C-alpha positions in Angstrom: -155.1 68.9 -30.5 -157.2 67.0 -27.9 -159.0 67.7 -24.7 -158.9 65.2 -22.0 -161.1 65.3 -18.7 -160.3 63.4 -15.6 -162.7 62.1 -12.9 -162.4 65.4 -11.0 -163.4 67.3 -14.2 -159.9 68.7 -14.6 -159.2 69.5 -18.3 -155.9 69.0 -20.2 -155.2 70.5 -23.6 -152.9 68.1 -25.5 -150.9 68.8 -28.7 -148.0 66.2 -28.7 -146.0 63.8 -26.6 -147.0 61.8 -23.5 -149.4 63.4 -21.1 -148.6 63.4 -17.4 -151.6 63.9 -15.1 -152.3 63.5 -11.4 -154.0 60.3 -12.2 -151.1 58.8 -14.2 -149.4 59.0 -17.6 -151.0 58.6 -21.0 -148.9 57.6 -24.0 -149.0 59.7 -27.1 -150.1 56.8 -29.3 -153.0 56.1 -27.0 -154.1 59.8 -27.2 -154.0 59.7 -30.9 -156.4 56.9 -31.4 -160.1 57.5 -32.2 -161.5 56.1 -28.9 -163.6 58.5 -26.9 -161.7 57.7 -23.7 -158.3 56.6 -22.7 -156.8 55.0 -19.5 -153.7 56.3 -17.6 -150.7 54.1 -16.3 -152.7 54.0 -12.9 -155.9 52.7 -14.6 -157.8 56.0 -14.4 -160.1 56.7 -17.3 -160.2 60.2 -19.0 -162.7 61.4 -21.5 -161.2 62.6 -24.8 -162.4 64.7 -27.7 -161.0 67.1 -30.4 -160.1 70.5 -29.2 -161.7 73.6 -30.7 -161.4 77.3 -30.4 -162.9 77.8 -26.9 -160.4 75.2 -25.6 -157.4 76.8 -27.1 -158.3 80.4 -26.1 -158.4 79.4 -22.5 -154.7 78.5 -22.7 -153.5 81.9 -23.8 -151.4 84.0 -21.5 -152.9 87.1 -20.0 -151.3 90.5 -19.4 -153.5 93.5 -19.4 -157.3 93.1 -18.5 -158.9 90.9 -21.3 -162.1 91.3 -23.2 -164.0 88.1 -22.4 -166.3 85.8 -24.3 -169.6 87.5 -23.2 -168.5 90.9 -24.5 -166.8 89.6 -27.6 -169.9 87.6 -28.4 -172.1 90.7 -28.1 -169.8 92.6 -30.5 -169.9 89.8 -33.1 -173.7 89.4 -32.8 -174.6 93.0 -32.9 -172.3 94.0 -35.8 -173.0 90.9 -37.9 -169.5 90.4 -39.2 -168.8 87.4 -41.4 -165.9 85.7 -43.1 -165.6 88.5 -45.7 -165.6 91.3 -43.1 -162.6 93.7 -42.9 -161.8 94.5 -39.3 -159.3 96.7 -37.3 -158.9 96.2 -33.5 -156.8 98.7 -31.5 -155.4 98.2 -28.0 -154.6 94.6 -28.6 -153.5 93.9 -25.0 -153.2 90.2 -24.6 -155.0 89.6 -28.0 -158.2 88.1 -26.7 -160.7 90.3 -28.6 -158.7 90.0 -31.7 -158.7 86.2 -31.2 -162.5 86.0 -31.0 -162.9 88.3 -34.0 -160.4 86.2 -36.0 -162.5 83.2 -35.4 -165.1 84.9 -37.7 -162.8 86.5 -40.3 -159.1 86.2 -41.3 -159.2 89.8 -42.6 -158.2 91.4 -39.4 -155.4 93.8 -38.3 -154.7 94.7 -34.7 -152.8 97.7 -33.3 -150.7 97.8 -30.1 -148.2 100.5 -29.2 -146.9 99.0 -26.0 -144.0 96.8 -26.9 -144.5 94.3 -24.0 -148.1 93.9 -24.8 -147.3 93.6 -28.5 -145.0 90.7 -28.0 -147.5 89.0 -25.7 -150.3 89.4 -28.2 -148.1 88.2 -31.1 -147.4 85.0 -29.3 -151.0 84.4 -28.3 -152.3 85.2 -31.7 -149.9 82.9 -33.5 -151.5 80.0 -31.6 -155.1 81.1 -32.7 -154.7 82.3 -36.2 -151.3 82.9 -38.0 -153.1 85.0 -40.6 -153.7 87.8 -38.2 -151.6 90.9 -38.7 -150.5 92.8 -35.6 -148.8 96.1 -35.7 -146.6 97.7 -33.0 -148.0 101.1 -33.8 -150.0 103.8 -32.2 -153.4 104.1 -33.8 -153.7 107.6 -32.7 -151.2 108.4 -35.5 -153.6 107.0 -38.1 -155.4 103.9 -39.5 -153.8 102.5 -42.6 -156.7 100.3 -43.6 -159.7 101.7 -45.4 -163.2 100.6 -46.3 -163.6 98.7 -43.0 -166.7 96.8 -41.8 -165.7 97.1 -38.1 -163.3 99.0 -35.9 -163.0 98.0 -32.2 -161.3 100.2 -29.8 -160.2 99.2 -26.2 -158.6 102.5 -25.4 -159.2 105.0 -22.6 -159.8 108.0 -24.9 -161.3 106.8 -28.2 -162.9 110.1 -29.1 -159.4 111.5 -29.9 -159.2 109.3 -33.0 -162.7 109.6 -34.4 -161.3 111.5 -37.4 -159.3 108.4 -38.4 -162.2 106.1 -37.7 -164.5 108.2 -39.8 -162.2 108.0 -42.8 -161.4 104.3 -42.5 -165.0 102.9 -42.0 -167.2 102.2 -45.0 -170.7 103.6 -45.1 -172.7 101.5 -42.6 -169.6 100.2 -40.9 -169.5 99.8 -37.1 -167.3 101.4 -34.4 -167.5 99.6 -31.1 -165.7 101.0 -28.1 -165.0 99.0 -24.9 -165.1 101.5 -21.9 -165.1 100.6 -18.2 -166.5 104.0 -16.9 -169.7 105.8 -17.8 -168.0 109.2 -17.9 -165.9 107.8 -20.8 -169.1 106.8 -22.5 -170.5 110.3 -22.2 -167.4 111.9 -23.4 -167.4 109.6 -26.4 -171.0 110.2 -27.4 -170.7 113.9 -27.1 -167.6 114.0 -29.3 -169.3 111.7 -31.9 -171.8 114.5 -32.7 -169.0 116.3 -34.6 -168.6 113.3 -37.0 -170.6 111.2 -39.4 -171.4 108.7 -36.7 -174.8 107.7 -35.3 -175.1 106.0 -31.9 -176.7 102.7 -32.2 -176.7 101.5 -28.6 -174.8 101.4 -25.2 -175.0 98.1 -23.4 -173.3 95.9 -20.8 -173.5 92.2 -20.7 -174.1 90.2 -17.5 -173.4 86.4 -17.4 -174.8 84.2 -14.7 -174.2 80.4 -14.7 -176.4 77.9 -12.9 -175.5 74.8 -10.8 -177.6 71.8 -12.0 -176.7 68.7 -10.0 -179.2 66.1 -9.0 -182.0 67.9 -7.2 -179.9 71.1 -6.9 -180.9 73.7 -9.4 -179.9 77.3 -8.6 -177.8 80.2 -9.8 -174.1 80.0 -8.9 -173.1 82.3 -6.0 -170.6 84.1 -8.2 -171.6 85.8 -11.5 -169.6 87.7 -14.2 -171.2 91.2 -13.9 -170.0 94.5 -15.1 -166.7 94.4 -17.1 -167.2 97.3 -19.4 -169.7 99.3 -21.5 -169.9 98.5 -25.1 -170.7 101.5 -27.3 -171.9 100.9 -30.8 -171.8 103.5 -33.6 -172.5 103.3 -37.4 -170.9 105.5 -39.9 -173.2 107.3 -42.4 
């Protein structure tokens, strides 16, 4: 797959066939060559390079609210998962968090009980990593996988399945819950005291881009602020 960028910085993700843009058409054979740029039928020049994970995930269809890169990055960094890690994600939604996690490890299973969301996530995840296993199952009924390094829950009442989490995580394994409201965080932490779970941290991530153009150097007017709280636990 290739990424092409036109003079107005519009990006096109290409996989096959001729590419039709507002600045003209580009033939498939011309896109396939190794040149760093290509010209359209109207003479416009587009930059070209190989596509990677961040380009592909932007093309996925969204349904329910998604876990974005800033939060997924925090989960990956603070849990230290690697290519050998065993992961279960629940509340797949559109499959975005699962996608980010699967870029680290192939050994991942995701649960989604809603049939519509399940079908959407299944299509999205097939584009990212065909090795991902997605189950149309309610995780509140149990977690099949054991000796897990990480469980992530994007669910409104994660405290209701802490028994299942406790029996499926290995010693030192992480539980990370994605919760929009602080009262959910309080309920979860209080419930965790009845289990072999120690609270590591509660955090939120704030992302602010900057505009750097000529002599202009300032924060952008819009920023990506609160999306949810990330609550990290370890099993002991």
